[in-house]
VOGU-3710 file (C-alpha; in Angstrom, 3 decimals, decimal comma):
1> mggffgtist> -20,571/36,172/-11,132  -19,008/33,319/-9,957  -14,919/32,616/-9,810  -12,936/29,331/-9,969  -9,135/28,528/-9,401  -7,543/25,118/-10,938  -4,151/24,256/-10,490  -1,824/20,987/-11,404  1,738/20,579/-9,676  4,611/18,206/-10,014
11> kdcvndlfyg> 3,822/18,025/-5,705  0,693/17,720/-4,051  -1,981/20,396/-4,935  -4,148/20,505/-2,002  -2,834/23,568/-0,117  -2,713/25,908/-3,522  -6,502/24,432/-4,282  -7,763/25,345/-0,973  -5,997/28,742/-0,897  -6,321/29,951/-4,728
21> tdynshlgtr> -9,678/29,217/-4,757  -10,674/31,505/-1,396  -8,708/34,135/-3,632  -12,226/33,582/-5,358  -14,662/34,097/-2,480  -15,713/37,471/-3,394  -17,080/36,903/-6,365  -20,059/34,236/-5,345  -22,031/33,956/-2,895  -24,418/30,956/-2,774
31> raglvtfdre> -22,267/27,392/-3,009  -18,443/26,528/-3,082  -17,055/23,425/-4,196  -13,539/21,496/-4,503  -12,543/18,424/-6,590  -9,245/16,629/-7,190  -7,854/13,548/-9,103  -5,075/11,399/-7,824  -3,825/8,287/-9,955  -4,713/5,441/-6,980
41> rgftrsihsl> -8,301/7,015/-5,808  -9,992/8,661/-8,760  -11,778/11,978/-7,796  -12,572/13,312/-4,608  -15,508/15,964/-4,332  -17,308/18,092/-1,752  -19,400/21,186/-2,189  -20,931/22,846/0,819  -23,363/26,519/0,411  -21,792/29,416/1,589
51> erdyfrskfe> -25,398/31,582/2,374  -23,860/31,596/5,866  -20,881/31,036/6,487  -16,866/31,749/4,880  -15,371/29,001/2,365  -12,668/28,552/4,631  -14,558/27,354/7,473  -16,829/25,077/5,086  -13,568/23,321/3,765  -10,721/23,633/6,193
61> delddfkgnq> -11,118/20,553/8,340  -11,974/17,931/4,449  -9,001/19,263/3,145  -6,867/15,817/4,597  -9,721/14,080/2,766  -8,458/15,231/-1,008  -5,294/13,626/-2,477  -3,950/14,524/-5,720  -1,570/16,617/-7,657  -4,180/18,488/-9,664
71> glgvisdtdp> -7,552/20,233/-8,918  -9,749/22,737/-9,756  -12,407/25,107/-7,041  -15,294/27,084/-7,747  -17,167/29,906/-6,104  -20,589/29,459/-7,159  -23,253/32,383/-7,544  -25,653/29,839/-9,214  -25,467/25,930/-8,835  -23,869/23,201/-6,778
81> qpiiinshlg> -20,663/22,358/-8,660  -18,415/20,483/-9,774  -20,050/17,992/-11,830  -18,395/14,674/-11,847  -18,973/12,842/-15,289  -18,543/9,647/-17,126  -18,783/9,384/-20,837  -16,499/8,785/-23,932  -14,281/11,344/-23,599  -13,293/9,537/-20,483
91> ryavvtvaki> -14,090/10,980/-16,777  -13,871/13,947/-15,976  -15,052/17,155/-13,449  -16,283/20,456/-14,759  -16,744/23,906/-13,022  -18,089/26,722/-15,098  -19,145/30,628/-14,752  -21,930/31,392/-16,326  -25,264/32,911/-17,026  -27,277/30,822/-19,829
101> nnlreiadel> -30,344/32,457/-20,570  -31,529/29,835/-22,611  -31,072/26,956/-20,197  -34,873/25,612/-20,304  -34,408/25,772/-24,202  -31,470/23,938/-24,252  -32,598/21,541/-21,817  -35,521/20,787/-23,781  -34,190/20,093/-26,759  -31,892/17,753/-24,834
111> ltqrmhlseq> -34,894/15,950/-23,226  -36,331/15,714/-26,428  -33,158/13,315/-27,787  -33,194/11,258/-24,817  -30,437/12,595/-22,900  -31,522/12,759/-18,608  -30,384/15,978/-16,241  -30,091/14,440/-12,227  -28,359/17,354/-10,834  -30,922/20,195/-9,635
121> sanklnqtel> -31,218/22,243/-6,500  -33,653/23,984/-5,321  -35,820/22,256/-8,148  -33,897/24,637/-10,939  -31,868/23,116/-13,419  -28,050/23,198/-12,860  -26,658/25,255/-15,763  -22,979/23,351/-15,128  -24,600/19,597/-15,858  -26,177/21,307/-18,852
131> vallinmgns> -22,687/22,381/-20,035  -21,597/18,985/-19,413  -24,363/17,406/-21,604  -22,972/19,705/-24,461  -19,475/19,010/-24,401  -20,429/15,085/-23,864  -22,115/15,391/-27,572  -18,483/16,536/-28,700  -16,215/14,424/-30,785  -13,664/15,727/-28,541
141> fvdginrvyq> -13,452/18,233/-25,705  -12,227/21,397/-27,904  -15,532/20,269/-29,928  -18,231/19,804/-27,194  -16,857/22,874/-25,512  -17,490/24,748/-29,092  -21,401/22,781/-29,012  -21,703/24,710/-25,716  -20,427/28,256/-27,381  -23,175/27,511/-30,536
151> kikgscsmli> -25,830/26,874/-27,974  -25,876/29,148/-25,477  -27,370/32,628/-25,002  -25,400/34,402/-22,200  -21,683/33,609/-21,463  -19,640/30,581/-20,366  -15,881/30,190/-19,157  -15,447/27,019/-17,908  -12,557/24,743/-16,137  -12,253/20,907/-17,041
161> ltedgiiaar> -10,447/18,384/-14,807  -9,509/15,182/-16,974  -7,432/12,548/-15,896  -4,023/14,524/-18,257  -4,283/17,612/-16,834  -7,104/20,594/-17,185  -8,487/22,539/-20,040  -9,512/25,919/-19,587  -11,965/27,510/-21,902  -12,953/31,212/-21,897
171> dflgrtpivi> -16,462/32,753/-22,730  -16,691/32,989/-26,905  -16,701/36,854/-26,319  -14,206/36,856/-23,421  -16,736/38,294/-20,733  -15,267/36,909/-17,859  -11,732/36,429/-17,285  -9,035/33,492/-16,908  -5,337/34,299/-16,621  -2,845/31,647/-16,169
181> grkevhqlsp> 0,126/31,212/-13,811  3,156/29,290/-13,227  5,419/28,644/-10,439  8,539/26,577/-10,247  9,869/26,682/-6,538  13,149/25,386/-5,342  13,251/23,463/-2,198  15,900/21,170/-0,125  14,379/18,155/0,492  14,924/16,308/4,075
191> igtddwekay> 18,026/14,029/2,622  19,728/17,122/1,771  18,724/16,757/-2,244  17,871/19,486/-4,315  14,022/19,121/-5,375  11,689/21,775/-7,364  8,005/22,183/-7,434  6,752/22,801/-10,900  2,909/24,308/-11,138  0,461/25,787/-13,657
201> avssestafp> -2,709/27,443/-12,508  -6,001/29,269/-14,038  -7,765/31,328/-11,984  -10,454/33,888/-12,495  -8,568/36,734/-10,282  -4,462/36,927/-10,490  -4,845/37,965/-7,334  -5,110/34,262/-6,254  -1,282/33,775/-7,434  1,641/35,931/-5,758
211> nlsyktvrdv> 1,099/34,571/-2,264  1,289/31,172/-3,689  4,505/31,636/-5,577  2,989/32,223/-8,838  3,675/34,555/-11,590  1,073/35,455/-14,014  1,879/34,154/-17,642  -0,858/35,681/-19,476  -4,467/35,545/-20,102  -6,888/33,014/-21,809
221> gpgeivrita> -8,110/35,003/-25,190  -11,804/34,665/-25,939  -12,710/31,518/-27,003  -9,812/29,604/-26,618  -8,901/26,534/-25,239  -5,873/25,449/-23,562  -4,586/22,127/-22,005  -2,257/22,725/-18,822  0,043/20,131/-17,345  2,542/20,648/-14,572
231> sgmevlqqpf> 4,945/20,815/-17,184  3,529/23,129/-19,519  0,702/24,048/-21,613  -0,939/23,074/-24,893  -2,983/25,771/-27,128  -6,236/23,342/-28,219  -7,565/26,341/-30,065  -6,860/30,049/-30,940  -8,723/32,722/-29,632  -11,191/34,790/-31,571
241> krcqicsflw> -10,803/38,402/-32,497  -13,601/39,897/-31,344  -13,811/40,525/-27,281  -16,435/41,507/-25,136  -14,887/41,659/-21,690  -17,208/43,333/-18,755  -16,316/46,446/-17,900  -17,750/46,187/-14,414  -14,897/44,137/-13,332  -12,762/47,247/-13,385
251> vyygfpsscy> -15,842/49,322/-11,701  -16,784/46,651/-8,909  -16,500/42,993/-8,449  -12,564/42,459/-9,235  -10,454/42,178/-6,469  -8,514/45,389/-6,429  -4,908/44,157/-7,334  -6,225/41,833/-10,077  -5,175/42,353/-13,634  -7,753/41,419/-16,663
261> qginaeqvre> -6,365/41,995/-20,032  -2,917/43,105/-17,807  -4,842/46,006/-17,065  -5,079/46,723/-12,878  -8,477/47,153/-11,716  -7,178/49,766/-8,765  -5,340/51,843/-11,315  -8,242/52,076/-13,075  -10,408/52,799/-10,446  -7,993/55,828/-9,625
271> kngqmmgekd> -7,780/56,867/-12,907  -10,898/57,013/-13,174  -11,747/59,258/-10,399  -8,922/61,523/-10,921  -10,323/61,851/-14,553  -13,726/63,251/-12,551  -11,704/65,025/-10,049  -10,346/67,330/-12,559  -13,152/68,360/-13,875  -15,732/67,941/-11,432
281> gveadlvcgi> -15,590/71,839/-9,636  -17,305/70,625/-6,367  -16,493/72,832/-3,390  -15,987/70,315/-0,458  -14,078/70,087/2,620  -13,241/66,143/2,105  -13,392/62,791/-0,101  -14,258/59,306/1,114  -15,271/56,112/-0,397  -17,607/53,878/-0,019
291> pdsgvgmaig> -15,815/50,715/1,082  -14,521/48,647/-0,815  -14,682/49,317/-4,411  -15,254/52,960/-4,095  -11,870/53,675/-1,991  -9,699/53,783/-5,373  -11,926/55,625/-6,805  -12,267/58,151/-4,131  -8,012/58,556/-3,888  -8,491/59,497/-7,507
301> fangshipyk> -10,574/62,052/-6,978  -9,113/63,597/-4,279  -5,718/63,772/-6,254  -7,742/65,238/-9,389  -9,932/67,979/-7,273  -6,897/68,482/-4,799  -9,562/67,957/-1,720  -8,267/65,726/0,949  -8,908/62,426/1,710  -10,343/61,368/4,524
311> ravlkytptw> -11,487/57,593/5,806  -15,073/59,127/7,202  -16,891/55,861/6,594  -15,219/52,694/7,814  -16,325/48,720/6,791  -16,532/46,668/9,671  -16,150/43,081/8,672  -15,211/40,627/10,830  -18,557/39,739/12,225  -20,487/41,271/9,255
321> prsftpdnqt> -18,867/40,035/6,213  -22,050/39,844/4,064  -25,684/42,036/3,509  -27,439/38,997/1,419  -27,251/36,543/4,549  -30,155/36,747/6,502  -33,157/35,550/4,845  -35,510/38,378/6,101  -35,281/41,798/3,880  -35,459/43,993/6,774
331> rrrlvakmkl> -32,650/42,684/8,458  -30,456/42,322/4,978  -30,596/45,751/5,425  -29,749/46,102/9,035  -26,972/43,754/8,401  -25,776/46,245/5,679  -26,018/49,029/7,594  -24,192/47,285/10,000  -21,020/46,679/8,216  -20,556/50,868/7,546
341> ipneailrnq> -19,659/52,790/10,569  -19,414/56,703/9,900  -16,861/58,138/11,936  -18,713/61,621/13,468  -15,403/63,064/14,224  -14,346/63,696/10,734  -18,112/63,953/9,539  -19,726/67,068/11,675  -19,955/70,187/9,457  -18,358/69,195/6,668
351> rivfcddsiv> -19,181/69,138/3,175  -18,572/65,615/1,742  -17,852/63,723/-1,355  -18,604/60,388/-1,177  -17,404/58,092/-3,933  -19,168/54,991/-4,636  -18,962/51,904/-7,904  -22,082/52,190/-8,895  -26,214/52,637/-7,837  -28,487/49,880/-8,788
361> rgtqlrdnvk> -31,544/49,820/-6,647  -30,420/53,048/-4,455  -31,340/51,394/-1,113  -28,308/51,183/0,445  -26,899/54,150/-0,879  -30,237/56,084/0,296  -29,545/54,899/4,314  -26,100/55,074/4,715  -26,775/59,399/3,266  -28,897/59,110/6,080
371> effdngasev> -26,512/58,127/8,370  -23,859/60,610/7,372  -26,609/63,745/8,195  -27,358/62,234/10,666  -23,724/62,312/12,115  -23,291/66,031/11,400  -22,341/66,328/7,804  -23,545/69,669/6,153  -23,747/68,330/2,440  -23,113/65,048/0,968
381> hvriscpplv> -22,173/65,436/-2,823  -21,996/61,283/-4,377  -19,890/60,839/-7,343  -20,492/57,340/-9,121  -17,557/55,785/-10,850  -19,290/54,531/-13,983  -22,502/55,766/-15,595  -25,768/55,285/-14,562  -27,622/51,655/-15,189  -30,040/51,362/-17,332
391> ygcpfigftn> -29,814/48,557/-19,074  -29,812/45,227/-16,786  -26,832/42,129/-17,701  -28,194/39,537/-20,180  -24,429/38,055/-19,680  -23,415/38,213/-16,380  -24,844/37,854/-12,805  -23,179/40,951/-11,105  -26,299/42,006/-9,044  -29,586/39,828/-7,595
401> sktdmelitr> -31,713/41,897/-9,659  -34,559/39,633/-11,056  -36,096/42,165/-13,445  -34,715/45,687/-14,946  -37,761/47,289/-13,163  -35,623/46,674/-9,917  -32,972/49,277/-11,246  -33,631/52,682/-10,158  -33,663/54,658/-13,337  -36,034/52,088/-14,667
411> qiikdfegdd> -38,380/53,027/-11,876  -37,523/56,924/-12,803  -38,152/56,596/-16,586  -41,349/54,373/-15,871  -42,314/57,342/-13,730  -41,612/59,975/-16,020  -42,480/58,080/-19,225  -45,599/55,612/-18,328  -43,254/52,976/-19,458  -39,972/52,072/-18,332
421> qanldkysqt> -38,526/50,564/-21,748  -39,503/54,393/-23,338  -36,301/56,806/-24,893  -33,541/54,276/-22,870  -31,307/55,744/-25,816  -32,297/59,335/-24,429  -31,716/58,569/-20,825  -28,488/56,604/-21,462  -27,106/59,713/-23,663  -24,593/61,617/-21,060
431> dspeywrmvd> -25,940/65,391/-20,892  -29,122/64,927/-22,877  -32,113/66,660/-20,987  -33,522/62,938/-20,294  -30,230/62,045/-18,594  -30,336/65,058/-16,692  -33,551/64,960/-15,472  -33,084/61,712/-14,319  -29,981/62,285/-12,651  -31,590/65,373/-10,509
441> eiarrlglts> -34,458/62,519/-9,595  -32,035/60,095/-8,141  -29,942/62,487/-6,169  -33,508/64,034/-4,957  -35,079/60,524/-3,753  -31,446/59,498/-2,187  -31,628/62,654/-0,219  -28,265/63,701/-2,245  -26,620/67,415/-2,340  -25,194/66,353/-5,684
451> lkfadiddli> -25,183/63,721/-7,933  -22,423/62,913/-10,468  -21,548/59,633/-12,698  -18,329/59,288/-14,933  -19,779/59,271/-18,509  -18,486/56,363/-20,828  -15,871/57,687/-22,543  -13,675/58,496/-19,354  -14,644/54,761/-17,960  -13,392/53,452/-21,207
461> esiglpksqv> -10,367/55,771/-21,339  -9,720/54,861/-17,838  -9,400/51,051/-18,723  -7,467/51,680/-21,772  -8,900/49,054/-23,975  -10,972/50,112/-27,523  -14,551/50,281/-26,480  -14,951/47,566/-29,490  -13,384/44,775/-26,762  -15,360/46,163/-23,757
471> cthcfdgssy> -18,827/45,664/-22,658  -20,955/48,702/-21,925  -24,462/46,865/-22,281  -25,708/47,977/-18,768  -25,159/51,862/-19,574  -25,797/51,977/-23,094  -27,561/49,343/-24,406  -24,756/47,643/-26,672  -23,598/44,455/-26,994  -22,549/41,505/-29,131
481> dqlpageffg> -24,260/37,997/-28,467  -23,095/35,813/-31,262  -20,301/33,527/-32,454  -17,342/36,186/-34,441  -18,809/36,748/-37,738  -15,573/33,733/-39,561  -15,442/31,448/-37,062  -16,000/27,855/-38,198  -16,965/25,195/-35,944  -16,829/21,409/-37,569
//
């Protein structure tokens, strides 16, 4: 997916920028970048690969090179960024959280207009540079951002660092979040006079705020465009009426302490788990969550089912932070296994309910289940906090899947029907014969004693927003991919 952080302050912003960006590290795996602006030095930028290292280890030694009271940071799952641009709108830097499905189509159109694309990585188009070119075609930043909204198929949220402040623009259907924070800190200067630091920040994750003394002000709305300075914020474009925020924020990739639309991720996971536990009826000795995103659901499931929660498997992170680091698939699977350590003393002769966020390919869960049985579990029941993933996501890259056929559901549907796209509406309908046949087959292939998924109504109820405001495309194929009706762009 990716995440970003921007801040502008009456003081030097570099420390806030560094640590605020770091708090978005769980959202991306490929690249990271920082850029600051100083009136005397101009823009300072650095970009590093994160495929084999942490964000902090890449940038910590460079922090003294950055100067200024405003800056942007990005954790990217796509391209090297930020991009720095000179244009008729002035000099600026831009970062994006985006998935643009018609990237080549837009690029070809721009090339026919004698535009050029220079930023490439691994011989691929850089979608952040493409966004910048579309912005430059506008008469203003607002006009240019709306051109991005008009042109792209997919989603795009962005931060723009100008010489006069930071512009935050959320995806036109609000698929990815942007939250605004503010701080006002009283300090006593070395000569004994009062000194105040005032600052604003914008982030993909509200988790970035508390330890940096920011208080959440509000979310940026779908399609809304806001300019922030150290002293305040100005709405440049009002939010659109339609919203399709991604439900997977609360299911999986949102950090537990973060809030989206004012709704906390961990509370949603616990409520969802409790609703499942109350009506499940499974007979078991203990409940355990697969760390990290399955833990909140497991606590809720334990409360709802009155089965005790125990840590039967633990995550070891000091030297195994990421399962995608090695290039070799066999080695990646081994690293994924090394991260989770089963506790044999708790597993032995026990009937276990393991809670997890989702099943994509099922490979890692199958390996985990084998380990649980090898360590003495007598039964392994798995409960998943969302419905089966039947459709690939065209809007946000929350998995590394290249095609829908990487989903275990689609492999099974193809085996059953001879066509992986046959009767998808029936397979995604909870309690249909096709649905239960698919779920039973997933359980068989993964070696589970039993398997159940949350149904979509319970997931939506646990989130607490109307279904019309939440994107559930990956579960039921429902989606909007056009600008809200009635919106006008000049």
